[in-house]
A tleap script that builds the chain and sets N, CA, C and O, in Angstrom:
source leaprc.protein.ff14SB
mol = sequence {
  NMET PRO ASN PRO VAL VAL HIE PHE GLU VAL
  VAL GLY LYS ASP ALA LYS ALA LEU GLN ASN
  PHE TYR LYS ASN ALA PHE GLY TRP ALA ILE
  GLU SER MET MET PRO GLU TYR ALA MET VAL
  LYS PRO GLY GLY SER THR GLY ILE ASN GLY
  GLY ILE GLY ALA ALA MET GLY GLY SER PRO
  GLY HIE VAL THR PHE TYR ILE ALA VAL ASP
  ASP LEU ASN ALA ALA LEU LYS LYS VAL GLU
  SER LEU GLY GLY ARG LYS ILE SER ASP PRO
  MET ASP ILE PRO ASN GLY PRO SER ILE ALA
  MET PHE ALA ASP PRO GLU GLY HIE MET ILE
  GLY LEU VAL LYS GLY CMET
}
set mol.1.N position { 2.965 26.649 -1.237 }
set mol.1.CA position { 3.479 26.388 -2.692 }
set mol.1.C position { 2.328 26.958 -3.640 }
set mol.1.O position { 1.145 26.718 -3.399 }
set mol.2.N position { 2.677 27.617 -4.578 }
set mol.2.CA position { 1.586 28.065 -5.519 }
set mol.2.C position { 1.299 26.795 -6.399 }
set mol.2.O position { 2.100 25.934 -6.764 }
set mol.3.N position { -0.080 26.900 -6.651 }
set mol.3.CA position { -0.574 25.807 -7.645 }
set mol.3.C position { -0.225 24.449 -7.110 }
set mol.3.O position { 0.632 23.743 -7.641 }
set mol.4.N position { -0.920 24.092 -6.026 }
set mol.4.CA position { -0.705 22.815 -5.301 }
set mol.4.C position { -1.423 21.748 -6.122 }
set mol.4.O position { -2.332 21.990 -6.915 }
set mol.5.N position { -0.914 20.520 -5.847 }
set mol.5.CA position { -1.763 19.386 -6.450 }
set mol.5.C position { -2.987 19.145 -5.261 }
set mol.5.O position { -2.823 19.065 -4.044 }
set mol.6.N position { -4.151 19.067 -5.968 }
set mol.6.CA position { -5.267 19.080 -5.207 }
set mol.6.C position { -6.282 17.658 -5.194 }
set mol.6.O position { -7.156 17.323 -4.395 }
set mol.7.N position { -5.870 17.130 -6.178 }
set mol.7.CA position { -6.693 15.974 -6.513 }
set mol.7.C position { -6.063 14.794 -7.366 }
set mol.7.O position { -5.241 15.053 -8.245 }
set mol.8.N position { -6.418 13.636 -7.124 }
set mol.8.CA position { -5.880 12.605 -8.002 }
set mol.8.C position { -6.994 11.787 -8.625 }
set mol.8.O position { -8.167 11.824 -8.253 }
set mol.9.N position { -6.482 10.999 -9.670 }
set mol.9.CA position { -7.532 10.220 -10.276 }
set mol.9.C position { -7.140 9.014 -10.798 }
set mol.9.O position { -6.119 9.047 -11.485 }
set mol.10.N position { -7.684 7.961 -10.651 }
set mol.10.CA position { -7.374 6.578 -11.201 }
set mol.10.C position { -8.591 6.082 -11.867 }
set mol.10.O position { -9.596 5.778 -11.224 }
set mol.11.N position { -8.506 5.995 -13.224 }
set mol.11.CA position { -9.379 5.455 -14.014 }
set mol.11.C position { -8.985 4.273 -14.898 }
set mol.11.O position { -7.844 4.271 -15.360 }
set mol.12.N position { -9.823 3.260 -15.180 }
set mol.12.CA position { -9.468 2.089 -15.753 }
set mol.12.C position { -10.705 1.354 -16.442 }
set mol.12.O position { -11.766 1.963 -16.577 }
set mol.13.N position { -10.565 0.123 -16.848 }
set mol.13.CA position { -11.702 -0.596 -17.448 }
set mol.13.C position { -12.774 -1.131 -16.567 }
set mol.13.O position { -13.897 -1.355 -17.021 }
set mol.14.N position { -12.460 -1.347 -15.299 }
set mol.14.CA position { -13.304 -1.925 -14.180 }
set mol.14.C position { -13.445 -0.991 -13.045 }
set mol.14.O position { -12.710 -1.194 -12.079 }
set mol.15.N position { -14.366 0.114 -13.002 }
set mol.15.CA position { -14.341 0.962 -11.964 }
set mol.15.C position { -14.564 0.295 -10.545 }
set mol.15.O position { -13.845 0.546 -9.578 }
set mol.16.N position { -15.559 -0.519 -10.525 }
set mol.16.CA position { -15.794 -1.063 -9.158 }
set mol.16.C position { -14.655 -2.121 -8.576 }
set mol.16.O position { -14.526 -2.303 -7.365 }
set mol.17.N position { -13.916 -2.738 -9.481 }
set mol.17.CA position { -12.870 -3.587 -9.161 }
set mol.17.C position { -11.658 -2.608 -8.601 }
set mol.17.O position { -10.977 -2.913 -7.622 }
set mol.18.N position { -11.494 -1.454 -9.319 }
set mol.18.CA position { -10.449 -0.464 -8.741 }
set mol.18.C position { -10.918 -0.003 -7.444 }
set mol.18.O position { -10.208 -0.043 -6.438 }
set mol.19.N position { -12.207 0.469 -7.465 }
set mol.19.CA position { -12.627 1.034 -6.228 }
set mol.19.C position { -12.474 0.125 -4.857 }
set mol.19.O position { -12.165 0.565 -3.749 }
set mol.20.N position { -12.747 -1.170 -5.177 }
set mol.20.CA position { -12.683 -2.198 -4.185 }
set mol.20.C position { -11.141 -2.425 -3.886 }
set mol.20.O position { -10.800 -2.510 -2.706 }
set mol.21.N position { -10.328 -2.513 -4.746 }
set mol.21.CA position { -8.965 -2.623 -4.529 }
set mol.21.C position { -8.404 -1.685 -3.469 }
set mol.21.O position { -7.853 -2.058 -2.434 }
set mol.22.N position { -8.656 -0.109 -3.938 }
set mol.22.CA position { -8.081 0.939 -3.129 }
set mol.22.C position { -8.654 0.902 -1.766 }
set mol.22.O position { -7.989 1.202 -0.775 }
set mol.23.N position { -9.959 0.513 -1.718 }
set mol.23.CA position { -10.609 0.527 -0.391 }
set mol.23.C position { -9.980 -0.509 0.489 }
set mol.23.O position { -9.564 -0.214 1.609 }
set mol.24.N position { -9.902 -1.766 -0.023 }
set mol.24.CA position { -9.355 -2.759 0.859 }
set mol.24.C position { -7.766 -2.779 0.994 }
set mol.24.O position { -7.226 -3.365 1.932 }
set mol.25.N position { -7.097 -2.157 0.079 }
set mol.25.CA position { -5.549 -2.168 0.297 }
set mol.25.C position { -5.260 -1.055 1.143 }
set mol.25.O position { -4.204 -1.120 1.773 }
set mol.26.N position { -6.054 0.057 1.302 }
set mol.26.CA position { -5.691 1.152 1.895 }
set mol.26.C position { -6.592 1.821 3.035 }
set mol.26.O position { -6.308 2.812 3.707 }
set mol.27.N position { -7.755 1.033 3.089 }
set mol.27.CA position { -8.737 1.606 3.851 }
set mol.27.C position { -9.468 2.955 3.536 }
set mol.27.O position { -10.006 3.654 4.395 }
set mol.28.N position { -9.425 3.209 2.315 }
set mol.28.CA position { -9.948 4.678 1.920 }
set mol.28.C position { -11.385 4.465 1.854 }
set mol.28.O position { -11.908 3.421 1.464 }
set mol.29.N position { -12.044 5.583 2.284 }
set mol.29.CA position { -13.479 5.814 2.248 }
set mol.29.C position { -13.947 6.160 0.730 }
set mol.29.O position { -13.485 7.129 0.127 }
set mol.30.N position { -14.864 5.316 0.198 }
set mol.30.CA position { -15.254 5.521 -1.202 }
set mol.30.C position { -16.720 5.901 -1.255 }
set mol.30.O position { -17.560 5.212 -0.676 }
set mol.31.N position { -17.054 7.032 -1.970 }
set mol.31.CA position { -18.408 7.474 -1.952 }
set mol.31.C position { -18.882 7.531 -3.460 }
set mol.31.O position { -18.365 8.342 -4.228 }
set mol.32.N position { -19.737 6.779 -3.817 }
set mol.32.CA position { -20.239 6.745 -5.220 }
set mol.32.C position { -20.866 8.079 -5.562 }
set mol.32.O position { -21.642 8.599 -4.760 }
set mol.33.N position { -20.566 8.662 -6.719 }
set mol.33.CA position { -21.095 9.823 -7.381 }
set mol.33.C position { -22.011 9.602 -8.475 }
set mol.33.O position { -22.950 10.374 -8.670 }
set mol.34.N position { -21.781 8.534 -9.241 }
set mol.34.CA position { -22.443 8.126 -10.393 }
set mol.34.C position { -22.217 6.691 -10.686 }
set mol.34.O position { -21.281 6.143 -10.103 }
set mol.35.N position { -22.876 6.073 -11.430 }
set mol.35.CA position { -22.502 4.669 -11.656 }
set mol.35.C position { -21.009 4.215 -11.855 }
set mol.35.O position { -20.574 3.193 -11.326 }
set mol.36.N position { -20.337 4.950 -12.563 }
set mol.36.CA position { -18.938 4.483 -12.822 }
set mol.36.C position { -17.904 5.315 -12.258 }
set mol.36.O position { -16.769 5.249 -12.729 }
set mol.37.N position { -18.200 6.178 -11.195 }
set mol.37.CA position { -17.271 7.103 -10.584 }
set mol.37.C position { -17.509 7.187 -9.135 }
set mol.37.O position { -18.669 7.240 -8.726 }
set mol.38.N position { -16.397 7.207 -8.229 }
set mol.38.CA position { -16.592 7.537 -6.973 }
set mol.38.C position { -15.578 8.523 -6.477 }
set mol.38.O position { -14.495 8.587 -7.059 }
set mol.39.N position { -15.820 9.259 -5.504 }
set mol.39.CA position { -14.986 10.158 -4.818 }
set mol.39.C position { -14.132 9.152 -3.755 }
set mol.39.O position { -14.627 8.131 -3.278 }
set mol.40.N position { -13.026 9.534 -3.528 }
set mol.40.CA position { -12.112 8.853 -2.674 }
set mol.40.C position { -11.695 9.762 -1.573 }
set mol.40.O position { -11.408 10.921 -1.872 }
set mol.41.N position { -11.621 9.345 -0.252 }
set mol.41.CA position { -11.386 10.305 0.791 }
set mol.41.C position { -10.332 9.238 1.611 }
set mol.41.O position { -10.723 8.348 2.367 }
set mol.42.N position { -9.137 9.486 1.338 }
set mol.42.CA position { -8.013 8.890 2.071 }
set mol.42.C position { -7.952 9.182 3.622 }
set mol.42.O position { -7.630 8.336 4.457 }
set mol.43.N position { -8.264 10.339 3.869 }
set mol.43.CA position { -8.208 10.831 5.378 }
set mol.43.C position { -6.923 11.168 5.727 }
set mol.43.O position { -5.989 11.124 4.926 }
set mol.44.N position { -6.814 11.521 6.945 }
set mol.44.CA position { -5.493 12.155 7.590 }
set mol.44.C position { -5.455 13.549 7.280 }
set mol.44.O position { -6.271 14.087 6.531 }
set mol.45.N position { -4.527 14.129 7.842 }
set mol.45.CA position { -4.360 15.659 7.641 }
set mol.45.C position { -3.421 16.023 6.597 }
set mol.45.O position { -3.228 17.222 6.397 }
set mol.46.N position { -2.785 15.119 5.876 }
set mol.46.CA position { -1.935 15.418 4.840 }
set mol.46.C position { -2.338 14.796 3.396 }
set mol.46.O position { -1.805 15.168 2.351 }
set mol.47.N position { -3.348 13.799 3.472 }
set mol.47.CA position { -3.737 13.398 2.078 }
set mol.47.C position { -4.628 14.195 1.393 }
set mol.47.O position { -5.321 15.061 1.927 }
set mol.48.N position { -4.623 13.899 0.128 }
set mol.48.CA position { -5.788 14.755 -0.800 }
set mol.48.C position { -6.602 13.747 -1.166 }
set mol.48.O position { -6.265 12.563 -1.193 }
set mol.49.N position { -7.864 14.256 -1.503 }
set mol.49.CA position { -8.926 13.254 -2.083 }
set mol.49.C position { -8.907 13.160 -3.465 }
set mol.49.O position { -8.343 14.050 -4.101 }
set mol.50.N position { -9.469 12.160 -4.075 }
set mol.50.CA position { -9.432 11.862 -5.558 }
set mol.50.C position { -10.659 11.161 -5.873 }
set mol.50.O position { -11.689 11.210 -5.200 }
set mol.51.N position { -10.471 10.464 -7.005 }
set mol.51.CA position { -11.784 9.843 -7.683 }
set mol.51.C position { -11.137 8.699 -8.406 }
set mol.51.O position { -10.015 8.720 -8.910 }
set mol.52.N position { -12.012 7.665 -8.395 }
set mol.52.CA position { -11.846 6.336 -8.921 }
set mol.52.C position { -12.899 5.864 -9.934 }
set mol.52.O position { -14.045 5.716 -9.510 }
set mol.53.N position { -12.643 5.618 -11.190 }
set mol.53.CA position { -13.711 5.345 -12.004 }
set mol.53.C position { -13.451 4.737 -13.289 }
set mol.53.O position { -12.316 4.295 -13.465 }
set mol.54.N position { -14.393 4.626 -14.320 }
set mol.54.CA position { -14.084 4.178 -15.571 }
set mol.54.C position { -13.542 4.962 -16.493 }
set mol.54.O position { -13.918 6.134 -16.501 }
set mol.55.N position { -12.738 4.613 -17.291 }
set mol.55.CA position { -12.099 5.363 -18.248 }
set mol.55.C position { -13.108 5.770 -19.417 }
set mol.55.O position { -13.963 4.927 -19.691 }
set mol.56.N position { -13.107 6.665 -19.956 }
set mol.56.CA position { -14.045 7.210 -21.055 }
set mol.56.C position { -13.510 6.748 -22.356 }
set mol.56.O position { -12.291 6.710 -22.519 }
set mol.57.N position { -14.334 6.391 -23.301 }
set mol.57.CA position { -14.089 6.016 -24.696 }
set mol.57.C position { -13.414 4.877 -24.882 }
set mol.57.O position { -12.727 4.805 -25.901 }
set mol.58.N position { -13.444 3.912 -24.099 }
set mol.58.CA position { -12.714 2.520 -24.278 }
set mol.58.C position { -11.187 2.859 -23.876 }
set mol.58.O position { -10.381 1.963 -24.124 }
set mol.59.N position { -10.814 3.746 -23.433 }
set mol.59.CA position { -9.368 4.050 -23.057 }
set mol.59.C position { -8.925 3.074 -22.080 }
set mol.59.O position { -9.705 2.755 -21.182 }
set mol.60.N position { -7.750 2.554 -22.147 }
set mol.60.CA position { -7.153 1.501 -21.083 }
set mol.60.C position { -7.043 2.312 -19.704 }
set mol.60.O position { -6.841 1.615 -18.710 }
set mol.61.N position { -7.136 3.523 -19.542 }
set mol.61.CA position { -7.131 4.211 -18.460 }
set mol.61.C position { -5.877 4.892 -18.044 }
set mol.61.O position { -4.951 4.884 -18.855 }
set mol.62.N position { -5.716 5.472 -16.915 }
set mol.62.CA position { -4.677 6.336 -16.501 }
set mol.62.C position { -4.727 6.654 -15.070 }
set mol.62.O position { -5.762 6.517 -14.419 }
set mol.63.N position { -3.551 7.104 -14.537 }
set mol.63.CA position { -3.464 7.888 -13.107 }
set mol.63.C position { -2.933 9.149 -13.357 }
set mol.63.O position { -1.857 9.320 -13.931 }
set mol.64.N position { -3.753 10.161 -12.886 }
set mol.64.CA position { -3.246 11.542 -13.039 }
set mol.64.C position { -3.489 12.312 -11.866 }
set mol.64.O position { -4.243 11.911 -10.979 }
set mol.65.N position { -2.819 13.520 -11.815 }
set mol.65.CA position { -3.176 14.338 -10.689 }
set mol.65.C position { -3.559 15.594 -11.166 }
set mol.65.O position { -3.142 15.925 -12.275 }
set mol.66.N position { -4.400 16.489 -10.424 }
set mol.66.CA position { -4.717 17.830 -10.862 }
set mol.66.C position { -4.166 19.024 -9.966 }
set mol.66.O position { -4.172 18.992 -8.736 }
set mol.67.N position { -3.757 19.929 -10.624 }
set mol.67.CA position { -2.983 21.173 -10.240 }
set mol.67.C position { -4.013 22.374 -10.162 }
set mol.67.O position { -4.608 22.775 -11.162 }
set mol.68.N position { -4.169 22.884 -8.978 }
set mol.68.CA position { -5.047 24.070 -8.794 }
set mol.68.C position { -4.437 25.390 -9.646 }
set mol.68.O position { -3.247 25.682 -9.526 }
set mol.69.N position { -5.109 25.967 -10.294 }
set mol.69.CA position { -4.871 27.343 -10.922 }
set mol.69.C position { -5.940 28.186 -10.946 }
set mol.69.O position { -7.059 27.701 -10.781 }
set mol.70.N position { -5.800 29.442 -11.134 }
set mol.70.CA position { -6.625 30.562 -10.997 }
set mol.70.C position { -7.271 30.733 -12.359 }
set mol.70.O position { -8.424 31.164 -12.393 }
set mol.71.N position { -6.642 30.437 -13.477 }
set mol.71.CA position { -7.169 30.684 -14.896 }
set mol.71.C position { -6.702 29.511 -15.644 }
set mol.71.O position { -5.502 29.357 -15.873 }
set mol.72.N position { -7.627 28.648 -16.050 }
set mol.72.CA position { -7.426 27.464 -16.855 }
set mol.72.C position { -6.734 27.791 -18.268 }
set mol.72.O position { -5.743 27.183 -18.673 }
set mol.73.N position { -7.388 28.844 -18.984 }
set mol.73.CA position { -6.868 29.102 -20.382 }
set mol.73.C position { -5.310 29.662 -20.262 }
set mol.73.O position { -4.419 29.313 -21.037 }
set mol.74.N position { -5.148 30.497 -19.268 }
set mol.74.CA position { -3.741 30.995 -19.150 }
set mol.74.C position { -2.669 29.861 -18.864 }
set mol.74.O position { -1.524 29.810 -19.314 }
set mol.75.N position { -3.255 29.025 -18.073 }
set mol.75.CA position { -2.347 27.919 -17.845 }
set mol.75.C position { -1.996 26.993 -18.914 }
set mol.75.O position { -0.878 26.488 -19.014 }
set mol.76.N position { -3.010 26.766 -19.750 }
set mol.76.CA position { -2.931 25.931 -20.755 }
set mol.76.C position { -1.999 26.684 -21.943 }
set mol.76.O position { -1.258 26.058 -22.700 }
set mol.77.N position { -2.147 27.909 -21.958 }
set mol.77.CA position { -1.277 28.644 -22.876 }
set mol.77.C position { 0.236 28.598 -22.508 }
set mol.77.O position { 1.166 28.505 -23.309 }
set mol.78.N position { 0.316 28.682 -21.133 }
set mol.78.CA position { 1.785 28.517 -20.636 }
set mol.78.C position { 2.305 27.342 -20.770 }
set mol.78.O position { 3.492 27.276 -21.087 }
set mol.79.N position { 1.583 26.203 -20.572 }
set mol.79.CA position { 2.006 24.774 -20.856 }
set mol.79.C position { 2.396 24.477 -22.190 }
set mol.79.O position { 3.383 23.797 -22.467 }
set mol.80.N position { 1.483 25.078 -23.164 }
set mol.80.CA position { 1.982 24.871 -24.678 }
set mol.80.C position { 3.134 25.754 -25.000 }
set mol.80.O position { 3.879 25.299 -25.868 }
set mol.81.N position { 3.432 26.832 -24.536 }
set mol.81.CA position { 4.642 27.635 -24.594 }
set mol.81.C position { 5.934 26.974 -24.205 }
set mol.81.O position { 7.035 27.220 -24.698 }
set mol.82.N position { 5.653 26.064 -23.218 }
set mol.82.CA position { 6.830 25.292 -22.582 }
set mol.82.C position { 6.996 23.923 -23.317 }
set mol.82.O position { 7.889 23.219 -22.845 }
set mol.83.N position { 6.322 23.417 -24.363 }
set mol.83.CA position { 6.391 22.292 -24.949 }
set mol.83.C position { 5.240 21.090 -24.575 }
set mol.83.O position { 5.193 19.935 -24.998 }
set mol.84.N position { 4.484 21.672 -23.784 }
set mol.84.CA position { 3.241 20.603 -23.525 }
set mol.84.C position { 2.324 20.818 -24.663 }
set mol.84.O position { 2.549 21.561 -25.618 }
set mol.85.N position { 1.068 19.961 -24.437 }
set mol.85.CA position { 0.094 19.880 -25.413 }
set mol.85.C position { -1.387 19.983 -24.681 }
set mol.85.O position { -1.614 19.332 -23.661 }
set mol.86.N position { -2.270 20.758 -25.215 }
set mol.86.CA position { -3.499 20.718 -24.553 }
set mol.86.C position { -4.207 19.374 -25.075 }
set mol.86.O position { -4.137 19.012 -26.249 }
set mol.87.N position { -4.882 18.692 -24.092 }
set mol.87.CA position { -5.779 17.693 -24.517 }
set mol.87.C position { -7.161 17.920 -24.536 }
set mol.87.O position { -7.923 17.415 -25.360 }
set mol.88.N position { -7.568 18.864 -23.407 }
set mol.88.CA position { -9.105 19.362 -23.575 }
set mol.88.C position { -9.205 20.765 -23.148 }
set mol.88.O position { -8.483 21.240 -22.272 }
set mol.89.N position { -10.083 21.402 -23.762 }
set mol.89.CA position { -10.374 22.711 -23.462 }
set mol.89.C position { -11.035 22.708 -22.057 }
set mol.89.O position { -11.498 21.652 -21.625 }
set mol.90.N position { -11.097 23.900 -21.299 }
set mol.90.CA position { -11.690 23.962 -19.999 }
set mol.90.C position { -13.151 23.529 -20.036 }
set mol.90.O position { -13.833 23.864 -21.004 }
set mol.91.N position { -13.680 22.802 -19.042 }
set mol.91.CA position { -15.054 22.426 -19.046 }
set mol.91.C position { -15.425 22.396 -17.622 }
set mol.91.O position { -14.595 22.280 -16.721 }
set mol.92.N position { -16.822 22.514 -17.426 }
set mol.92.CA position { -17.433 22.604 -16.062 }
set mol.92.C position { -17.837 21.373 -15.801 }
set mol.92.O position { -18.459 20.728 -16.645 }
set mol.93.N position { -17.541 20.891 -14.616 }
set mol.93.CA position { -18.172 19.483 -13.975 }
set mol.93.C position { -19.321 19.792 -13.318 }
set mol.93.O position { -19.260 20.648 -12.435 }
set mol.94.N position { -20.513 19.190 -13.608 }
set mol.94.CA position { -21.837 19.294 -12.906 }
set mol.94.C position { -21.757 19.356 -11.491 }
set mol.94.O position { -21.351 18.321 -10.962 }
set mol.95.N position { -22.068 20.404 -10.662 }
set mol.95.CA position { -21.891 20.408 -9.420 }
set mol.95.C position { -20.520 20.334 -8.843 }
set mol.95.O position { -20.291 19.942 -7.699 }
set mol.96.N position { -19.640 20.722 -9.677 }
set mol.96.CA position { -18.126 20.679 -9.230 }
set mol.96.C position { -17.305 21.945 -9.801 }
set mol.96.O position { -17.816 23.019 -10.118 }
set mol.97.N position { -16.098 21.656 -9.863 }
set mol.97.CA position { -15.162 22.527 -10.405 }
set mol.97.C position { -15.078 22.697 -11.893 }
set mol.97.O position { -15.881 21.993 -12.505 }
set mol.98.N position { -14.354 23.410 -12.575 }
set mol.98.CA position { -13.847 23.509 -13.847 }
set mol.98.C position { -12.593 22.789 -14.080 }
set mol.98.O position { -11.722 22.995 -13.235 }
set mol.99.N position { -12.292 21.944 -15.094 }
set mol.99.CA position { -11.110 21.276 -15.321 }
set mol.99.C position { -10.586 21.404 -16.848 }
set mol.99.O position { -11.326 21.730 -17.775 }
set mol.100.N position { -9.347 21.133 -16.970 }
set mol.100.CA position { -8.785 21.031 -18.307 }
set mol.100.C position { -7.549 20.112 -18.298 }
set mol.100.O position { -6.848 20.080 -17.287 }
set mol.101.N position { -7.276 19.437 -19.271 }
set mol.101.CA position { -6.232 18.600 -19.361 }
set mol.101.C position { -5.139 18.933 -20.325 }
set mol.101.O position { -5.323 19.587 -21.352 }
set mol.102.N position { -4.022 18.457 -19.946 }
set mol.102.CA position { -2.894 18.682 -20.851 }
set mol.102.C position { -1.781 17.565 -20.765 }
set mol.102.O position { -1.703 16.916 -19.722 }
set mol.103.N position { -0.950 17.319 -21.769 }
set mol.103.CA position { 0.124 16.501 -21.732 }
set mol.103.C position { 1.456 17.304 -21.539 }
set mol.103.O position { 1.636 18.380 -22.110 }
set mol.104.N position { 2.357 16.743 -20.728 }
set mol.104.CA position { 3.612 17.421 -20.531 }
set mol.104.C position { 4.392 16.952 -21.899 }
set mol.104.O position { 3.883 16.303 -22.812 }
set mol.105.N position { 5.759 17.435 -21.829 }
set mol.105.CA position { 6.558 17.113 -23.067 }
set mol.105.C position { 6.846 15.736 -23.367 }
set mol.105.O position { 7.198 15.351 -24.482 }
set mol.106.N position { 6.667 14.876 -22.196 }
set mol.106.CA position { 6.874 13.503 -22.516 }
set mol.106.C position { 5.594 12.660 -22.700 }
set mol.106.O position { 5.678 11.435 -22.793 }
set mol.107.N position { 4.395 13.311 -22.755 }
set mol.107.CA position { 3.071 12.727 -23.033 }
set mol.107.C position { 2.303 12.338 -21.801 }
set mol.107.O position { 1.221 11.774 -21.963 }
set mol.108.N position { 2.781 12.599 -20.483 }
set mol.108.CA position { 1.994 12.414 -19.342 }
set mol.108.C position { 0.820 13.109 -19.117 }
set mol.108.O position { 0.929 14.334 -19.179 }
set mol.109.N position { -0.242 12.669 -18.878 }
set mol.109.CA position { -1.496 13.439 -18.901 }
set mol.109.C position { -1.765 13.996 -17.433 }
set mol.109.O position { -1.756 13.266 -16.441 }
set mol.110.N position { -2.011 15.390 -17.401 }
set mol.110.CA position { -1.968 16.042 -16.077 }
set mol.110.C position { -3.273 17.005 -16.138 }
set mol.110.O position { -3.463 17.544 -17.229 }
set mol.111.N position { -4.134 17.268 -15.163 }
set mol.111.CA position { -5.193 17.951 -15.101 }
set mol.111.C position { -4.916 19.353 -14.346 }
set mol.111.O position { -4.048 19.506 -13.487 }
set mol.112.N position { -5.702 20.238 -14.760 }
set mol.112.CA position { -5.683 21.573 -14.317 }
set mol.112.C position { -7.242 21.566 -13.526 }
set mol.112.O position { -8.208 20.877 -13.851 }
set mol.113.N position { -7.170 22.418 -12.549 }
set mol.113.CA position { -8.670 22.658 -11.829 }
set mol.113.C position { -8.732 23.977 -11.254 }
set mol.113.O position { -7.770 24.472 -10.667 }
set mol.114.N position { -9.933 24.612 -11.420 }
set mol.114.CA position { -10.184 25.788 -10.822 }
set mol.114.C position { -11.593 25.722 -10.182 }
set mol.114.O position { -12.607 25.339 -10.766 }
set mol.115.N position { -11.510 26.175 -8.819 }
set mol.115.CA position { -12.731 26.158 -8.233 }
set mol.115.C position { -12.976 25.161 -7.373 }
set mol.115.O position { -14.127 24.814 -7.110 }
set mol.116.N position { -11.822 24.553 -6.804 }
set mol.116.CA position { -11.919 23.410 -5.940 }
set mol.116.C position { -11.265 23.756 -4.623 }
set mol.116.O position { -11.225 22.925 -3.716 }
savepdb mol mol.pdb
quit
């Protein structure tokens, strides 16, 4: 499948409580990356890794997924041409990939990732 879903993210008001919930409910391995964010490794041969942390800027939080693309700017332009809306320009994550965010025509926030 071109442009597969490669990462998920759950963010909310209480990062530690969310991390404990998913760890205890599903047995996921949680690895702290910074005070308010941890990487999640559900394991198995078919699952994808993700992240659980605190929402930025007082946001109530969200659940999203990230789609792998070769060119973040080109993908954002295509999304906008189809009725989506750019939420954030491409940005480099320290020691990680580059990401960008968009909203689909109904307002669902989706991530794009390059270099993962």
